[in-house]
C-alpha positions as CSV (number, residue, x, y, z in Angstrom):
1,M,-59.9,34.0,-51.4
2,S,-57.1,31.6,-51.4
3,K,-54.6,32.8,-48.8
4,K,-50.7,32.4,-50.4
5,K,-48.5,35.2,-49.3
6,F,-46.8,34.5,-45.5
7,H,-44.6,36.7,-43.7
8,F,-42.8,34.9,-41.2
9,V,-42.1,37.2,-38.2
10,G,-38.6,35.4,-36.7
11,V,-37.7,33.1,-40.0
12,C,-34.3,32.5,-38.8
13,G,-35.5,29.5,-36.2
14,T,-34.1,26.4,-37.1
15,A,-37.8,25.1,-37.5
16,M,-39.1,28.4,-38.7
17,G,-37.1,28.1,-41.4
18,S,-37.8,25.5,-42.7
19,V,-41.6,25.3,-42.8
20,A,-40.4,28.8,-44.8
21,V,-39.2,27.3,-46.7
22,A,-41.3,24.4,-47.5
23,M,-44.1,26.7,-48.1
24,Q,-42.2,28.2,-50.6
25,E,-41.5,25.1,-52.3
26,R,-45.3,24.4,-52.0
27,G,-46.1,27.3,-54.1
28,Y,-46.4,29.8,-51.8
29,E,-45.3,33.4,-51.8
30,V,-42.9,33.6,-48.1
31,T,-40.9,36.8,-47.0
32,G,-39.7,36.5,-43.3
33,S,-37.8,38.7,-41.0
34,D,-35.2,37.8,-37.9
35,Q,-32.9,39.9,-35.6
36,N,-30.2,37.3,-35.9
37,V,-30.0,36.9,-40.1
38,Y,-26.9,35.0,-40.2
39,P,-25.1,31.7,-42.0
40,P,-26.3,28.9,-42.0
41,M,-30.1,29.5,-42.5
42,S,-29.8,32.9,-43.9
43,T,-28.1,31.2,-47.5
44,F,-30.5,28.1,-46.8
45,L,-33.2,31.0,-47.1
46,A,-31.4,32.9,-49.7
47,D,-30.8,29.5,-52.1
48,S,-34.9,28.8,-51.3
49,G,-36.5,32.2,-52.6
50,V,-36.9,33.4,-49.3
51,A,-36.8,36.6,-48.9
52,V,-35.4,37.8,-45.9
53,S,-34.9,41.4,-43.7
54,S,-32.8,41.9,-41.3
55,G,-34.2,42.9,-38.3
56,F,-38.2,44.0,-37.0
57,S,-39.7,47.1,-38.1
58,A,-43.8,47.4,-39.1
59,D,-42.5,47.8,-43.3
60,H,-40.6,44.6,-42.8
61,I,-44.7,43.0,-43.5
62,P,-45.3,43.6,-47.4
63,E,-48.9,45.3,-48.0
64,D,-50.5,42.2,-49.2
65,T,-49.7,39.7,-46.8
66,D,-52.1,36.7,-45.8
67,V,-50.8,35.7,-43.1
68,V,-47.9,36.2,-41.0
69,V,-46.6,33.4,-39.4
70,I,-46.0,34.1,-35.7
71,G,-42.1,32.3,-33.9
72,N,-42.4,31.2,-30.5
73,A,-39.5,33.6,-29.5
74,M,-41.6,36.3,-30.0
75,S,-43.8,38.9,-27.9
76,R,-45.3,41.8,-26.9
77,G,-43.4,45.5,-27.9
78,N,-41.7,43.6,-30.9
79,A,-42.5,46.3,-33.5
80,E,-43.6,43.8,-36.3
81,V,-46.5,41.5,-33.7
82,E,-47.1,45.2,-32.8
83,E,-47.9,45.6,-36.4
84,V,-50.1,42.1,-36.8
85,L,-52.5,43.2,-33.9
86,N,-53.0,47.0,-35.0
87,R,-53.9,46.6,-39.1
88,K,-55.7,43.7,-37.6
89,L,-54.0,40.9,-39.6
90,L,-54.6,37.3,-39.4
91,Y,-52.1,35.8,-37.7
92,V,-51.4,32.4,-36.9
93,S,-48.6,30.1,-34.5
94,L,-45.6,27.6,-36.0
95,P,-47.7,24.1,-35.3
96,E,-51.2,25.7,-36.1
97,V,-49.7,26.2,-39.9
98,L,-47.5,22.6,-39.1
99,K,-51.3,20.9,-38.8
100,E,-53.9,22.4,-41.6
101,H,-50.7,22.7,-43.9
102,F,-48.1,20.3,-43.8
103,L,-49.7,16.9,-40.9
104,R,-53.5,16.5,-41.7
105,G,-54.2,13.2,-43.7
106,K,-50.7,12.7,-42.6
107,R,-49.4,9.5,-39.9
108,N,-47.6,12.5,-37.4
109,L,-45.3,10.1,-34.8
110,V,-44.6,12.4,-31.7
111,V,-42.1,11.8,-29.9
112,S,-42.7,13.8,-26.0
113,G,-41.3,13.8,-22.9
114,T,-39.1,15.3,-20.7
115,H,-36.1,13.7,-21.3
116,G,-35.1,11.6,-24.8
117,K,-37.5,13.3,-27.2
118,T,-34.6,14.2,-29.3
119,T,-33.1,10.9,-29.6
120,T,-35.5,9.5,-30.1
121,S,-37.2,10.9,-32.5
122,A,-34.2,10.9,-34.4
123,I,-33.4,7.2,-34.2
124,L,-38.0,6.4,-35.3
125,A,-36.6,9.7,-38.3
126,W,-34.1,7.3,-39.5
127,L,-36.1,3.8,-38.9
128,L,-37.9,4.9,-41.2
129,E,-35.7,7.1,-43.4
130,S,-33.2,3.4,-43.9
131,A,-36.1,1.7,-44.3
132,G,-37.2,3.6,-47.6
133,T,-40.5,5.5,-46.2
134,N,-38.6,9.2,-47.6
135,P,-40.2,10.6,-43.9
136,S,-40.9,14.2,-43.3
137,H,-39.1,15.0,-39.3
138,M,-39.5,18.1,-37.1
139,I,-36.8,17.2,-34.5
140,G,-35.2,19.9,-31.9
141,G,-31.7,18.0,-32.7
142,I,-30.0,17.4,-36.0
143,P,-29.5,14.0,-37.0
144,T,-26.0,13.4,-38.4
145,N,-28.1,10.2,-40.0
146,L,-30.2,13.1,-41.7
147,G,-28.0,15.7,-41.9
148,K,-30.9,18.6,-40.8
149,G,-33.1,19.2,-38.0
150,A,-36.4,19.6,-40.3
151,R,-37.5,18.5,-43.9
152,F,-40.8,17.8,-45.8
153,T,-41.5,15.5,-47.7
154,D,-43.8,14.1,-50.0
155,S,-44.3,10.6,-47.1
156,E,-47.0,9.4,-45.7
157,F,-44.9,9.9,-42.0
158,T,-44.4,12.5,-39.7
159,V,-41.7,12.1,-36.9
160,L,-42.4,15.7,-34.6
161,E,-40.3,16.4,-31.6
162,G,-42.9,16.8,-29.0
163,D,-42.1,19.6,-27.2
164,E,-44.6,20.4,-23.9
165,Y,-43.9,24.4,-24.6
166,D,-45.9,26.3,-24.8
167,T,-47.1,27.3,-29.1
168,A,-46.9,31.1,-28.8
169,F,-47.4,34.1,-26.9
170,F,-51.3,34.5,-27.8
171,D,-51.8,30.4,-27.2
172,K,-50.6,28.8,-24.6
173,R,-51.4,25.8,-25.1
174,S,-48.3,22.6,-25.9
175,K,-46.6,22.5,-29.4
176,F,-47.3,19.1,-29.1
177,L,-51.6,19.5,-28.7
178,H,-51.5,20.6,-32.4
179,Y,-49.6,18.0,-34.4
180,L,-52.7,15.4,-35.0
181,P,-50.7,11.8,-33.2
182,E,-51.4,8.9,-34.5
183,V,-48.8,7.4,-32.2
184,V,-47.7,9.2,-29.2
185,V,-44.1,8.5,-27.4
186,V,-44.3,9.4,-23.7
187,N,-40.6,8.7,-22.8
188,N,-40.7,10.5,-18.9
189,I,-42.8,13.5,-17.0
190,E,-40.6,15.1,-14.6
191,F,-41.0,19.1,-13.4
192,D,-39.2,21.3,-16.3
193,H,-40.1,25.0,-18.2
194,A,-40.2,26.5,-14.6
195,D,-41.1,30.1,-17.0
196,I,-43.9,27.9,-18.4
197,Y,-45.3,25.9,-15.6
198,D,-46.0,26.4,-11.6
199,S,-45.4,22.3,-10.4
200,I,-45.9,19.1,-11.8
201,D,-49.4,19.0,-11.9
202,E,-49.4,21.7,-14.0
203,I,-46.8,19.5,-16.4
204,K,-49.2,16.2,-16.4
205,L,-52.2,18.1,-17.1
206,T,-50.8,18.9,-20.3
207,F,-49.7,15.7,-21.2
208,Q,-52.9,14.0,-20.7
209,R,-54.2,16.0,-22.8
210,L,-52.1,15.3,-25.5
211,L,-53.3,11.2,-24.9
212,N,-56.5,12.5,-25.2
213,V,-56.3,13.6,-29.1
214,V,-54.6,9.8,-30.1
215,P,-57.1,8.5,-31.9
216,S,-58.2,5.2,-31.2
217,N,-56.3,3.2,-34.4
218,G,-53.4,4.9,-32.9
219,V,-51.3,4.4,-29.7
220,A,-49.2,6.3,-27.3
221,F,-46.2,4.3,-26.0
222,V,-46.3,5.5,-22.5
223,N,-42.8,4.9,-19.9
224,G,-44.4,2.2,-17.3
225,D,-41.6,3.1,-15.6
226,D,-42.7,6.2,-14.8
227,A,-45.1,7.3,-12.0
228,N,-46.2,10.3,-13.3
229,C,-46.4,8.6,-16.9
230,L,-48.7,5.6,-15.8
231,E,-50.8,8.8,-13.8
232,V,-51.9,10.3,-17.1
233,A,-51.6,7.1,-19.0
234,A,-54.8,6.0,-16.3
235,K,-57.6,8.0,-17.9
236,A,-56.6,8.3,-20.7
237,P,-59.1,7.2,-23.6
238,A,-56.6,6.2,-26.2
239,P,-55.1,2.9,-26.7
240,I,-51.5,2.4,-24.0
241,Q,-49.1,-0.2,-24.1
242,T,-46.4,0.6,-21.5
243,V,-42.7,0.3,-22.1
244,G,-40.5,-1.0,-19.9
245,F,-38.0,-2.6,-17.3
246,D,-40.5,-4.3,-15.2
247,A,-41.9,-7.0,-15.8
248,S,-45.7,-5.8,-15.4
249,C,-45.1,-3.7,-18.6
250,D,-47.2,-4.7,-21.8
251,V,-43.5,-4.6,-22.9
252,C,-40.7,-5.4,-21.6
253,I,-37.4,-4.4,-22.2
254,E,-35.1,-7.9,-21.1
255,D,-31.7,-9.0,-22.1
256,V,-29.9,-5.3,-21.7
257,D,-26.2,-6.1,-22.1
258,Y,-24.2,-2.7,-22.1
259,R,-20.6,-3.6,-24.2
260,G,-18.7,0.0,-24.6
261,A,-19.9,1.9,-27.3
262,W,-23.4,-0.5,-28.1
263,S,-25.7,-1.9,-26.3
264,S,-28.4,-4.2,-26.9
265,F,-31.5,-5.7,-25.3
266,T,-34.6,-7.6,-26.2
267,V,-38.1,-6.5,-26.9
268,Y,-41.0,-8.7,-28.9
269,G,-39.1,-11.2,-28.4
270,E,-36.5,-10.5,-30.6
271,Q,-33.1,-8.8,-29.9
272,F,-31.6,-5.3,-30.9
273,S,-28.5,-3.9,-31.3
274,I,-27.3,0.3,-31.4
275,P,-24.3,1.8,-30.5
276,M,-24.9,4.0,-28.1
277,S,-24.2,3.7,-24.8
278,G,-26.2,4.2,-21.3
279,E,-29.6,2.6,-19.6
280,F,-31.5,6.0,-20.8
281,N,-30.7,5.3,-24.5
282,V,-31.7,2.0,-24.6
283,R,-35.3,3.1,-23.5
284,N,-35.5,5.3,-26.6
285,A,-34.3,2.7,-28.6
286,A,-37.2,1.1,-27.5
287,M,-39.7,3.5,-27.9
288,A,-38.6,3.5,-31.8
289,V,-39.0,0.3,-32.3
290,C,-42.3,0.0,-30.6
291,S,-42.9,3.2,-32.7
292,A,-41.4,1.7,-36.5
293,R,-43.0,-1.8,-35.6
294,F,-46.6,-0.5,-35.0
295,V,-46.5,2.3,-38.5
296,G,-45.4,-1.7,-40.4
297,L,-41.8,-1.9,-40.4
298,S,-40.0,-5.3,-39.9
299,S,-37.0,-6.2,-37.6
300,E,-35.2,-7.1,-39.9
301,Q,-35.3,-3.6,-41.2
302,I,-35.2,-1.7,-37.8
303,Q,-32.5,-3.7,-36.4
304,S,-30.8,-2.3,-39.5
305,G,-31.7,0.6,-39.7
306,L,-30.2,0.7,-35.7
307,E,-27.1,-0.7,-36.6
308,Q,-26.7,2.8,-39.1
309,F,-27.5,5.5,-37.0
310,D,-24.3,7.7,-35.9
311,G,-26.3,9.6,-32.8
312,I,-27.1,13.6,-32.7
313,A,-24.7,16.7,-32.6
314,R,-24.2,18.1,-29.0
315,R,-25.5,14.2,-27.8
316,Q,-22.3,12.6,-26.1
317,Q,-20.3,14.5,-29.2
318,L,-16.9,13.6,-28.9
319,R,-15.7,17.1,-30.2
320,G,-12.4,16.0,-30.0
321,E,-8.4,15.0,-28.3
322,E,-5.8,17.0,-26.9
323,A,-3.5,15.3,-24.4
324,G,-4.6,12.2,-24.3
325,V,-7.5,14.4,-23.1
326,K,-11.6,13.8,-25.0
327,V,-13.2,16.8,-25.3
328,V,-16.9,15.6,-25.1
329,D,-20.8,18.0,-25.5
330,D,-23.7,16.6,-24.1
331,F,-27.1,19.2,-24.3
332,A,-27.8,17.7,-20.4
333,H,-29.2,20.1,-18.0
334,H,-32.3,19.0,-16.2
335,P,-30.4,16.7,-13.1
336,T,-31.9,13.9,-14.1
337,A,-30.3,14.2,-17.6
338,I,-27.0,15.4,-15.9
339,D,-27.0,11.6,-14.2
340,L,-27.4,9.8,-16.7
341,A,-25.5,11.1,-19.0
342,I,-22.5,10.2,-16.7
343,D,-23.4,7.1,-16.1
344,A,-23.8,6.7,-20.2
345,L,-20.3,8.5,-20.7
346,R,-18.0,6.2,-17.4
347,Q,-19.8,3.0,-19.6
348,K,-18.9,4.4,-23.3
349,Y,-15.2,5.5,-21.9
350,S,-14.4,4.4,-19.0
351,P,-12.7,7.6,-18.5
352,E,-8.9,7.8,-15.5
353,R,-11.9,10.7,-14.3
354,L,-14.3,12.1,-15.6
355,W,-14.9,15.9,-15.2
356,V,-18.3,17.7,-15.6
357,V,-17.6,21.0,-17.0
358,F,-21.8,22.2,-16.8
359,E,-23.0,25.9,-17.9
360,P,-27.1,27.2,-15.6
361,R,-28.9,28.2,-18.9
362,S,-31.8,26.7,-19.2
363,N,-34.9,28.5,-18.1
364,T,-34.9,26.1,-15.0
365,T,-31.8,25.4,-13.9
366,R,-31.5,29.3,-14.3
367,R,-33.3,29.4,-11.5
368,N,-32.9,27.1,-7.2
369,I,-35.8,25.2,-8.2
370,F,-32.9,22.1,-8.5
371,Q,-30.2,23.6,-6.3
372,K,-29.8,20.0,-4.2
373,E,-30.5,17.9,-7.0
374,L,-28.4,19.4,-9.2
375,A,-25.3,19.1,-6.6
376,Q,-26.4,15.1,-6.1
377,A,-26.3,14.5,-9.5
378,L,-23.4,16.4,-10.1
379,C,-21.4,15.6,-7.0
380,R,-20.5,11.8,-9.0
381,A,-18.6,13.3,-11.3
382,D,-14.3,13.1,-10.2
383,R,-14.3,16.4,-11.2
384,S,-17.3,18.9,-11.0
385,V,-16.7,22.6,-13.3
386,V,-19.5,25.5,-12.5
387,A,-19.7,28.4,-14.7
388,G,-21.8,31.5,-14.0
389,V,-25.5,32.5,-14.1
390,P,-26.3,33.3,-17.9
391,N,-28.1,36.9,-17.6
392,P,-28.7,36.3,-14.2
393,E,-30.7,39.7,-14.0
394,K,-33.6,37.7,-15.4
395,V,-33.8,35.6,-12.7
396,E,-35.0,37.3,-9.4
397,E,-32.4,37.0,-6.8
398,A,-34.5,35.5,-4.5
399,D,-35.5,32.7,-7.2
400,R,-32.0,32.4,-8.5
401,L,-29.9,29.4,-7.9
402,S,-26.6,29.9,-6.4
403,P,-23.5,28.6,-7.8
404,E,-21.1,28.9,-4.9
405,Q,-23.8,27.1,-2.7
406,L,-23.8,24.2,-5.5
407,I,-20.3,23.7,-5.1
408,T,-20.2,23.5,-1.6
409,D,-23.4,21.3,-1.4
410,I,-21.1,18.9,-4.3
411,N,-18.1,18.8,-2.1
412,E,-20.3,18.6,1.2
413,R,-21.7,15.3,-0.8
414,G,-18.2,14.4,-1.6
415,G,-17.4,15.3,-5.1
416,S,-14.8,17.3,-6.1
417,G,-15.9,21.3,-7.3
418,F,-15.4,24.4,-7.8
419,F,-16.9,27.5,-9.4
420,H,-15.4,30.1,-11.7
421,A,-17.1,32.7,-12.8
422,N,-16.2,32.8,-16.9
423,V,-14.9,30.7,-19.7
424,D,-11.6,31.6,-19.9
425,T,-11.0,30.6,-16.1
426,I,-13.1,26.6,-16.5
427,V,-10.3,26.1,-20.1
428,E,-6.9,27.3,-18.1
429,Q,-8.2,25.0,-14.8
430,V,-9.1,22.0,-17.1
431,A,-6.2,22.3,-19.0
432,N,-3.9,23.0,-16.5
433,E,-5.4,19.9,-14.3
434,A,-6.5,17.1,-16.9
435,Q,-4.6,13.8,-17.5
436,P,-4.4,12.3,-20.1
437,G,-7.2,9.2,-20.0
438,D,-9.5,11.8,-18.2
439,V,-12.7,13.3,-20.4
440,V,-14.5,16.5,-19.9
441,A,-18.1,17.0,-20.8
442,V,-19.6,20.4,-21.5
443,L,-23.3,20.0,-20.6
444,S,-25.4,23.0,-21.5
445,N,-27.8,23.6,-23.7
446,G,-26.2,26.8,-25.3
447,G,-23.2,27.8,-27.6
448,F,-21.1,27.9,-24.0
449,D,-19.3,30.8,-25.3
450,G,-16.7,28.9,-27.5
451,I,-15.9,26.3,-24.5
452,H,-14.9,23.3,-26.3
453,D,-13.0,24.6,-29.3
454,K,-11.1,27.3,-26.7
455,L,-10.7,23.3,-24.5
456,L,-9.1,21.9,-27.1
457,A,-7.0,24.0,-28.3
458,A,-5.5,25.0,-24.7
459,L,-5.1,21.3,-23.8
460,S,-2.8,21.7,-26.9
461,A,-0.7,24.2,-25.9
462,T,-0.6,22.8,-22.4
463,A,0.8,20.0,-24.1
464,V,2.8,21.3,-26.1
465,A,4.2,23.6,-23.3
466,S,5.3,20.7,-21.2
467,E,6.7,18.8,-23.6
């Protein structure tokens, strides 16, 4: 009997919701449930005919459901997870649904790595879109050109941000191992996801497994300047092309030129330009160029697409300017990403002073694994403001990041650091001390209590009061 009725547990996640709607459009009967059912995802699901229940309850799973799709955020103890197990229903992960219903037989381009996945996959998806191929894509951010993080079309191409995070509570393999790649990009490999991995060796092992499933008619473009990437690629059975700045790379990035918000570079003997700043974005763009070229795009198509690329929400996104002070939103939270973001912000804006407001919110930065590395990165800003650790009780005190020690270390390294436990105090300091020409970069992988709008409002009010 064909399985036609699917129920999604945790349906309001961006990827889950997008796949649920795509399944509905393909003729399946789809229901779903989630704890937080609110626009825009709730509206998107309702307009597409997906019935969504608020909260989790055994009663939300229809009696005649054929397959239950369990989201990555779900765990044992969830009422619907327990019902699925008790009733011995067929259950699968979202990556499994993608593999069987959307990726099999397609030309799948998977972008992986500790940093740069979202940017590189967004550039690549846009290159394919601007060339008229109408690709499917699933990306962790929202590319401005594409308007949404995920969509599924009838195109032969699918671009996926390949996450090394685990698949589901019942499948601890990395998500990207399900994606049937023809092309893989490995931007870089560093230690991250401390809640999942115990060491860099475990992370390298999962990337080795990814390269093991690249077919002989595919290719893996690997960062040739990264020792971990080279180690992982050394025994890979897949065709490997190293990409980087070192002259030993198979594809060498040359003639790099930075001009404010624009960067240009040469690969394959041809020059390309993109309206983004920073060395890491040049590398991201070069990886996208290599991948697009491999699947058949011309140099002219690639250059045209690069020049029209508008960026990604929450990646060096200018949220506004008040009293001559720019407020920029960025997703950086790993020490390496913070370091690279600081370089790019200085290049792009040439600020009088660069403020970095950092929220240690990720599962890794809430821990003290990068206590010293974070200080080394943050001390490079003219002013560094660190917030309290969100939900500190979720990490044992002995393993928890100490913001107070982080500020001490920043100042000992010649920086100017401040710790404030709450957003209102941070906003007060920045609004009182920021000057025209300053740039305030907010670095967080969460909402950070609406700090961007609060900063802009406070800066405006301060400017009015001083008139």
